[in-house]
TORVO-523730 format. One line per field, with one value per residue (C-alpha): x, y, z; residue in three letters. Coordinates in nm, 3 decimals, padded with zeros to 5 digits. Each point is the difference from the previous one (the first is absolute). Layout:
px	c(X; ...)
py	c(Y; ...)
pz	c(Z; ...)
type	c(ala; ...)
// end
This chain:
px	c(00.262; -00.065; -00.329; -00.066; -00.054; 00.324; 00.230; -00.113; 00.105; 00.301; 00.060; -00.082; 00.329; 00.110; -00.342; -00.189; -00.404; 00.032; 00.313; -00.137; -00.338; 00.252; 00.183; -00.321; -00.226; 00.112; -00.074; -00.363; 00.000; 00.098; -00.259; -00.295; 00.133; -00.015; -00.345; -00.154; 00.191; -00.275; 00.090; 00.013; -00.370; -00.112; 00.097; -00.087; -00.348; -00.024; -00.090; 00.333; 00.203; -00.201; 00.054; 00.398; -00.018; -00.156; 00.235; 00.282; -00.112; -00.123; 00.394; 00.136; -00.217; 00.101; 00.372; 00.016; 00.039; -00.255; 00.090; -00.093; -00.039; 00.013; -00.144; 00.134; -00.200; 00.142; -00.303; -00.241; -00.399; 00.071; 00.294; 00.314; 00.229; 00.157; 00.337; 00.102; -00.101; 00.249; 00.265; -00.026; -00.006; 00.323; 00.147; -00.128; 00.211; 00.314; -00.056; -00.017; 00.283; 00.210; 00.298; -00.009; -00.389; -00.214; -00.141; -00.365; -00.087; -00.116; 00.059; 00.027; 00.320; 00.007; 00.251; -00.134; 00.216; 00.150; 00.065; 00.308; -00.135; -00.246; -00.329; -00.122; -00.369; -00.261; -00.265; -00.362; -00.065; 00.373; 00.127; 00.299; 00.167; 00.178; 00.126; 00.023; -00.060; 00.017; -00.300; -00.042; -00.263; -00.097; -00.119; -00.256; -00.118; -00.327; -00.134; -00.390; -00.296; -00.300; -00.292; -00.163; 00.287; 00.242; 00.331; 00.207; 00.015; 00.332; 00.083; 00.307; -00.079; 00.255; -00.031; 00.199; -00.031; -00.264; 00.128; 00.244; -00.271; 00.130; 00.370; -00.111; -00.270; 00.246; 00.353; 00.007; -00.262; 00.148; 00.340; -00.097; -00.170; 00.329; 00.191; -00.233; 00.132; 00.341; -00.086; -00.185; 00.288; 00.246; -00.140; 00.100; -00.240; -00.264; -00.329; -00.258; -00.355; -00.291; -00.366; 00.008; -00.090; 00.004; 00.370; 00.195; 00.386; 00.242; -00.291; -00.021; -00.259; 00.077; -00.211; -00.307; -00.111; -00.162; 00.335; 00.285; 00.402; 00.321; 00.319; 00.048; 00.299; 00.049; 00.382; -00.113; 00.082; 00.020; 00.342; -00.069; -00.382; 00.043; -00.214; 00.074; 00.273; -00.157; -00.315; 00.113; 00.193; -00.297; -00.190; 00.256; -00.023; -00.384; 00.019; 00.290; -00.209; -00.321; 00.173; 00.139; -00.309; -00.223; -00.010; -00.117; -00.266; -00.144; 00.039; -00.223; -00.256; 00.097; 00.019; 00.369; -00.043; 00.110; -00.146; 00.189; -00.093; 00.199; -00.077; 00.124; -00.023; 00.039; 00.372; 00.136; 00.088; -00.304; 00.014; 00.376; -00.017; -00.258; 00.261; 00.273; -00.222; -00.097; 00.393; 00.050; -00.228; 00.000; -00.365; -00.195; -00.241; -00.370; -00.081; -00.397; -00.114; -00.332; -00.112; -00.180; -00.336; 00.073; -00.261; -00.004; -00.002; 00.266; 00.241; -00.012; 00.043; 00.327; 00.161; -00.078; 00.161; 00.320; 00.266; 00.207; 00.326; -00.152; -00.062; -00.338; 00.017; -00.318; 00.104; -00.153; -00.249; -00.165; -00.120; -00.149; -00.316; -00.341; 00.134; -00.308; -00.103; -00.378; -00.059; 00.078; 00.052; 00.001; 00.349; 00.114; 00.175; -00.086; 00.207; -00.096; 00.056; 00.389; -00.001; -00.099; 00.265; 00.295; -00.126; -00.275; -00.061; 00.057; 00.381; 00.123; -00.034; 00.394; 00.322; 00.337; -00.200; 00.041; -00.244; 00.140; -00.271; 00.139; -00.177; 00.127; -00.262; 00.001; -00.273; -00.231; -00.035; -00.235; 00.120; -00.115; 00.264; 00.315; -00.048; 00.277; -00.092; -00.136; 00.312; 00.247; 00.269; -00.015; 00.303; -00.007; 00.132; 00.150; 00.151; 00.390; 00.246; 00.356; 00.074; -00.210; 00.125; 00.389; -00.164; -00.119; 00.331; 00.169; -00.192; -00.041; 00.354; 00.210; 00.091; 00.158; 00.011; -00.047; -00.018; 00.058; -00.377; -00.147; -00.061; -00.184; -00.186; -00.079; -00.122; -00.261; -00.117; -00.145; -00.165; -00.120; -00.232; 00.115; -00.045; 00.266; -00.133; 00.078; 00.294; 00.129; -00.089; 00.255; 00.229; -00.027; 00.109; 00.348; 00.306; 00.269; -00.088; 00.069; -00.227; -00.296; -00.013; 00.038; -00.297; -00.185; 00.077; -00.186; -00.249; -00.069; 00.019; -00.231; -00.245; 00.048; -00.074; -00.289; -00.129; 00.074; -00.206; -00.291; -00.005; -00.028)
py	c(-01.975; -00.035; -00.022; 00.220; -00.348; -00.121; 00.341; 00.035; -00.428; 00.071; 00.312; -00.214; -00.114; 00.354; 00.149; -00.096; 00.120; 00.243; 00.185; 00.019; 00.154; 00.225; 00.132; 00.033; 00.125; 00.355; -00.030; -00.103; 00.256; 00.287; -00.166; 00.043; 00.387; 00.025; -00.138; 00.253; 00.251; 00.354; -00.081; -00.386; -00.009; 00.251; -00.267; -00.314; -00.173; 00.086; -00.396; -00.093; 00.249; -00.144; -00.372; 00.068; 00.116; -00.258; -00.273; 00.226; -00.026; -00.392; -00.028; 00.196; -00.199; -00.374; 00.100; 00.204; -00.136; 00.047; 00.206; -00.101; 00.293; -00.056; 00.234; 00.089; 00.236; 00.165; -00.138; -00.260; 00.054; -00.008; 00.277; -00.249; 00.095; -00.240; -00.111; -00.008; 00.333; 00.106; -00.215; 00.133; 00.369; -00.083; -00.227; 00.266; 00.281; -00.234; -00.064; 00.359; 00.087; -00.295; 00.186; -00.292; -00.030; 00.197; 00.291; 00.140; 00.302; 00.128; -00.048; 00.164; 00.026; 00.127; 00.003; 00.019; 00.161; -00.324; -00.213; -00.061; -00.040; 00.168; -00.205; -00.094; -00.055; -00.050; 00.240; -00.046; -00.115; -00.087; -00.336; -00.178; -00.270; -00.298; -00.308; -00.328; -00.393; 00.071; 00.185; 00.412; 00.157; 00.312; 00.210; 00.242; 00.226; 00.144; 00.208; 00.124; 00.104; -00.237; 00.179; 00.092; -00.132; 00.211; -00.179; -00.082; -00.305; -00.109; -00.275; -00.177; -00.135; -00.304; -00.141; -00.266; -00.247; -00.258; -00.376; 00.189; 00.002; -00.238; 00.085; 00.356; -00.103; -00.249; 00.140; 00.338; 00.167; -00.239; 00.118; 00.388; -00.081; -00.170; 00.297; 00.247; -00.184; 00.031; 00.408; -00.011; -00.172; 00.235; 00.317; 00.165; 00.307; -00.041; 00.219; 00.128; 00.021; 00.187; -00.006; 00.403; 00.088; 00.389; -00.015; 00.174; 00.110; -00.320; -00.264; -00.193; -00.273; -00.338; -00.302; 00.148; 00.357; -00.035; -00.020; 00.223; -00.064; 00.150; -00.160; -00.107; 00.174; -00.096; -00.053; -00.289; -00.375; -00.257; 00.075; 00.352; -00.092; 00.113; -00.307; -00.324; -00.189; -00.347; 00.123; 00.175; -00.305; -00.264; 00.264; -00.026; -00.381; -00.016; 00.226; -00.234; -00.322; 00.164; 00.049; -00.359; -00.172; 00.062; -00.395; -00.036; 00.249; -00.229; -00.293; 00.057; 00.223; 00.351; 00.324; 00.104; 00.293; 00.096; 00.217; 00.274; 00.229; 00.247; 00.146; 00.250; 00.369; 00.280; 00.037; -00.336; -00.068; -00.151; 00.198; -00.051; -00.378; -00.033; 00.171; -00.197; -00.313; 00.145; 00.034; -00.318; -00.137; 00.189; 00.028; 00.335; 00.153; 00.023; 00.270; -00.034; 00.289; -00.112; 00.282; 00.119; -00.137; -00.351; -00.307; -00.396; 00.060; 00.280; -00.209; -00.320; 00.244; 00.143; -00.362; -00.113; 00.303; -00.054; -00.227; -00.308; 00.093; 00.259; 00.124; 00.126; 00.226; 00.050; 00.238; 00.072; -00.270; 00.044; 00.373; 00.014; -00.227; -00.136; -00.337; -00.160; -00.349; 00.102; 00.363; 00.118; 00.394; 00.158; 00.186; -00.295; -00.322; -00.293; -00.243; -00.276; 00.206; 00.004; -00.320; -00.147; 00.255; -00.104; -00.379; -00.087; -00.114; 00.345; -00.007; -00.314; 00.232; 00.057; -00.122; 00.053; 00.291; 00.158; 00.191; 00.203; 00.136; 00.268; 00.113; 00.197; -00.187; -00.406; -00.050; 00.210; -00.267; -00.244; -00.356; -00.123; 00.222; -00.107; -00.385; -00.166; -00.024; 00.403; 00.126; -00.287; 00.230; 00.262; 00.234; 00.178; 00.341; 00.117; 00.289; 00.055; -00.221; -00.024; -00.223; 00.252; 00.300; -00.119; -00.044; 00.348; 00.095; -00.151; 00.111; 00.377; 00.040; -00.264; -00.196; -00.284; -00.240; 00.121; 00.318; 00.146; 00.163; -00.299; -00.169; 00.318; -00.014; -00.360; 00.070; 00.282; -00.194; -00.299; 00.272; 00.232; -00.059; 00.173; -00.088; -00.047; 00.308; 00.274; -00.150; 00.035; 00.377; 00.054; -00.203; 00.298; 00.271; 00.119; -00.050; -00.220; -00.380; 00.028; 00.350; -00.172; -00.323; 00.239; 00.168; -00.335; -00.118; 00.421; -00.090; -00.341; 00.139; 00.252; -00.245; -00.210; 00.310; 00.106; -00.391; 00.029; 00.306; -00.132; -00.314; 00.173)
pz	c(-06.946; 00.367; 00.193; 00.300; 00.192; -00.132; 00.059; 00.406; -00.004; -00.122; 00.265; 00.325; 00.082; 00.042; 00.155; 00.244; -00.021; 00.290; -00.149; -00.352; 00.175; 00.167; -00.309; -00.201; 00.229; -00.081; -00.372; 00.103; 00.236; -00.260; -00.260; 00.279; 00.065; -00.404; 00.023; 00.269; -00.163; -00.126; -00.385; 00.021; 00.159; -00.246; -00.314; 00.177; 00.102; 00.396; 00.030; -00.167; 00.235; 00.323; -00.153; 00.003; 00.334; 00.149; -00.177; 00.159; 00.339; -00.054; -00.114; 00.283; 00.244; -00.133; -00.003; 00.338; 00.335; 00.230; 00.343; 00.363; 00.214; 00.369; 00.273; 00.299; 00.220; 00.289; 00.242; -00.041; 00.108; 00.346; 00.002; 00.021; -00.094; -00.287; 00.031; -00.404; -00.014; 00.274; -00.119; -00.326; 00.064; 00.114; -00.238; -00.303; 00.189; 00.020; -00.392; -00.097; 00.207; -00.103; -00.222; -00.256; -00.063; -00.245; 00.205; -00.112; -00.182; 00.332; 00.350; 00.333; 00.232; 00.370; 00.286; 00.328; 00.312; 00.154; -00.314; -00.133; -00.381; -00.204; -00.061; -00.369; -00.053; -00.253; -00.121; -00.119; -00.345; -00.062; -00.119; 00.188; -00.197; 00.153; -00.157; 00.259; -00.045; -00.387; -00.028; -00.094; 00.255; -00.011; 00.383; -00.055; 00.332; 00.042; 00.263; -00.002; 00.243; -00.016; -00.058; 00.361; 00.187; 00.162; -00.014; -00.308; -00.191; -00.085; -00.179; -00.238; -00.358; -00.065; -00.389; -00.146; -00.312; 00.049; 00.119; 00.282; 00.284; 00.215; -00.054; 00.101; 00.293; 00.151; -00.057; -00.093; 00.229; 00.315; -00.118; 00.040; 00.353; 00.121; -00.144; 00.176; 00.351; -00.088; -00.039; 00.362; 00.161; -00.158; 00.029; 00.329; -00.046; 00.245; -00.072; 00.280; -00.101; 00.129; -00.086; 00.029; -00.345; 00.069; 00.024; -00.255; -00.028; -00.014; 00.009; -00.289; -00.096; -00.229; 00.042; 00.169; -00.036; 00.391; 00.117; -00.052; 00.177; 00.035; 00.056; 00.310; 00.170; 00.347; 00.074; 00.264; -00.052; 00.298; 00.060; 00.108; 00.217; 00.343; 00.131; 00.189; -00.186; 00.084; -00.094; -00.308; -00.123; 00.084; -00.234; -00.269; 00.017; -00.004; -00.341; -00.168; 00.100; -00.137; -00.345; -00.078; 00.129; -00.309; -00.013; 00.336; -00.007; -00.303; 00.182; 00.306; -00.234; 00.160; -00.193; -00.008; 00.196; 00.357; 00.267; 00.242; 00.292; 00.091; 00.367; 00.227; 00.084; -00.276; -00.067; 00.032; -00.332; -00.182; -00.353; 00.027; 00.020; -00.276; -00.233; 00.109; -00.069; -00.370; -00.045; 00.112; -00.192; -00.312; 00.042; -00.087; 00.263; -00.035; 00.327; 00.053; 00.232; 00.141; 00.083; -00.316; -00.067; -00.062; -00.057; -00.010; -00.375; -00.060; 00.261; -00.251; -00.264; 00.135; 00.092; -00.375; -00.144; 00.177; -00.130; 00.080; 00.175; 00.216; 00.324; 00.096; 00.290; 00.245; 00.226; 00.324; -00.035; 00.351; -00.190; -00.291; -00.022; 00.178; 00.064; 00.056; -00.090; -00.042; -00.103; -00.333; -00.064; -00.358; 00.066; 00.225; -00.040; 00.252; 00.153; -00.204; -00.319; 00.144; 00.081; -00.366; -00.127; 00.210; 00.081; -00.254; -00.348; -00.139; 00.154; -00.244; -00.285; 00.011; 00.130; 00.156; 00.210; 00.384; 00.198; 00.257; 00.278; 00.224; 00.303; 00.341; 00.211; -00.072; 00.262; -00.188; -00.290; -00.011; 00.078; -00.346; -00.151; 00.170; -00.072; -00.193; -00.406; 00.066; 00.214; -00.036; 00.185; 00.328; 00.011; 00.310; -00.066; 00.321; 00.151; -00.041; 00.191; 00.038; -00.325; -00.212; 00.159; -00.140; -00.323; -00.035; 00.148; -00.271; -00.265; 00.112; 00.147; -00.155; 00.339; -00.030; 00.321; 00.330; 00.202; 00.348; 00.017; -00.145; 00.348; 00.145; -00.299; -00.002; 00.438; -00.147; -00.277; 00.249; 00.179; -00.256; -00.278; -00.340; -00.362; -00.234; -00.193; 00.271; 00.106; -00.413; 00.060; 00.269; -00.172; -00.278; 00.223; -00.116; 00.198; 00.034; 00.077; 00.414; -00.029; -00.143; 00.206; 00.303; -00.171; 00.005; 00.383; 00.090; -00.202; 00.140; 00.339; -00.065; -00.122; 00.318; 00.213; -00.164; 00.023; 00.378; 00.055; -00.205; 00.254; 00.314)
type	c(met; phe; thr; phe; arg; glu; met; phe; ala; ser; leu; ala; pro; phe; phe; asn; phe; arg; glu; met; phe; thr; ser; leu; ala; pro; phe; phe; thr; ala; ala; val; val; ile; val; leu; ser; pro; phe; val; lys; glu; his; ile; pro; ser; ala; val; ser; asn; tyr; leu; val; ser; met; tyr; glu; lys; trp; leu; ser; arg; phe; ser; thr; pro; gln; val; thr; val; val; ile; glu; glu; lys; asp; asn; val; glu; ile; ser; asn; gln; phe; tyr; glu; ala; ala; thr; ala; tyr; leu; arg; thr; leu; ile; ser; asn; ser; asn; ser; thr; lys; pro; lys; arg; phe; lys; val; tyr; lys; glu; glu; gly; gln; thr; glu; ser; thr; phe; asp; ile; val; glu; asp; glu; glu; val; ile; asp; thr; ser; val; gly; ile; arg; leu; lys; trp; lys; phe; phe; ala; ala; arg; lys; glu; gly; his; his; asp; ile; his; arg; tyr; phe; glu; leu; ser; phe; asp; lys; gly; phe; glu; asn; arg; val; leu; glu; ser; tyr; leu; pro; asp; ile; val; glu; his; tyr; gly; arg; ile; gln; ser; asp; asn; asn; val; val; lys; leu; tyr; thr; arg; asp; thr; gly; ser; arg; gly; ser; val; arg; his; asp; arg; asp; glu; asn; trp; val; tyr; val; ile; leu; lys; his; pro; ile; thr; phe; glu; lys; leu; ala; met; asp; pro; lys; gln; lys; glu; met; leu; arg; glu; asp; leu; asp; arg; phe; leu; arg; arg; lys; asp; phe; tyr; glu; asp; val; gly; lys; thr; trp; lys; arg; gly; tyr; leu; leu; tyr; gly; pro; pro; gly; thr; gly; lys; ser; ser; leu; ile; ala; ala; met; ala; lys; tyr; leu; lys; phe; asn; ile; tyr; asp; leu; asn; leu; ser; gly; arg; leu; thr; asp; glu; ser; leu; arg; ser; ile; leu; leu; ser; thr; thr; asp; arg; ser; ile; leu; val; ile; glu; asp; ile; asp; cys; gly; ala; asp; leu; asp; his; his; arg; arg; gln; tyr; asp; ser; phe; thr; leu; ser; gly; leu; leu; asn; val; ile; asp; gly; leu; trp; ser; ser; cys; gly; glu; lys; arg; ile; ile; val; phe; thr; thr; asn; asn; lys; asp; lys; leu; asp; pro; ala; leu; leu; arg; pro; gly; arg; met; asp; val; his; val; his; met; ser; tyr; cys; thr; ile; asp; gly; phe; lys; leu; leu; ala; ala; asn; tyr; leu; lys; ile; glu; gly; asp; his; gln; leu; tyr; arg; gln; ile; glu; gly; leu; leu; glu; asn; val; glu; val; thr; pro; ala; ala; ile; ala; glu; val; leu; leu; lys; ser; gly; gly; ile; asp; val; val; leu; gln; gly; val; val; glu; phe; leu; glu; gln; met; ala; ala; glu; ala; gln; arg; gln; ser; val)
// end
């Protein structure tokens, strides 16, 4: 008669230990359930039932594989955004939307105006299973408000079998970040963010509840910008050079960012240029209004809450602050605080970022703001020239080539200061091409006559 040991040895070629554990586990589980049933508990001593349960737990822990859990938080202790969190969010959306993947029991789906495809998203406390690099990985999303804090603490838990830590950290997560970069490059939707948390309607929150956004629908492109062609080409080449020089910035020890100052009278196209830059780069825009109650600390927090591959727009830089090196007020930031955000140590928290400043009065700015490293490129947005007018006429009236009234209009533009926005209003009037262009001539003649009367 075979002993248990001999019987087990004879079966060894057919079963490994883990397979035998898997096959026998349901029987042991059933045995423990029976032991814990009210009927059985009444007829056996509690010490016996407790002993059987403890032995079952020890047996289970001995043969089950320990799990490792990696916590991926949205932000760190100083509120810097976590690239792994951003990448994981995008990756899980793709994973859930994949028709060949096993979808979780619950998930979100929505489609914003301007999007061509629906967006799938993970919901709180729901598991998403992924299989990659030979490992079964379990994702779970959590969102909770910390006690005594206003902001919501968001994070992922990524669980997998112990022993695969290096493979997950050195291969799986970096691959997700690379995948996120490809999504950002391919995504044609540009978001316009604002700090106006009181806004409602079509605005949405995504990564930070202090920022709300809408999809940027501005139709402008570099090709349609009514500005000097040489200046426009210079600006586009500068943006291209910035994008491809990551290694250069690292070699010289500079943060991968670029500052632009757009200056000129109202209506000369500063906002349109920013929209064209964002669409060209496929960067989101963070629009910062300096007229609110901002301190040096809040400026730093705002910078840290923006993402990489973004344009931070600070409009009317000459109007919103007490730019004094020495005075510090509770409800106003200082020049030194602003300089630290755009060119100090805190400015290095992030990369591939652009800061655009706008002003109607460049002469009012402190020279400390204007130097390279803060405002690297100065772009003068001038009054309408004949080149700008021809582009406007092509956009509004679909004129190709020359027109008999262009020379008369060119002569008037040389003596009249008029913004592209004002010209565009005249081009919007109804009528044929000749009628509308004649209206432009009359409009410029009236402006010239008014300027002459004021000079007398």
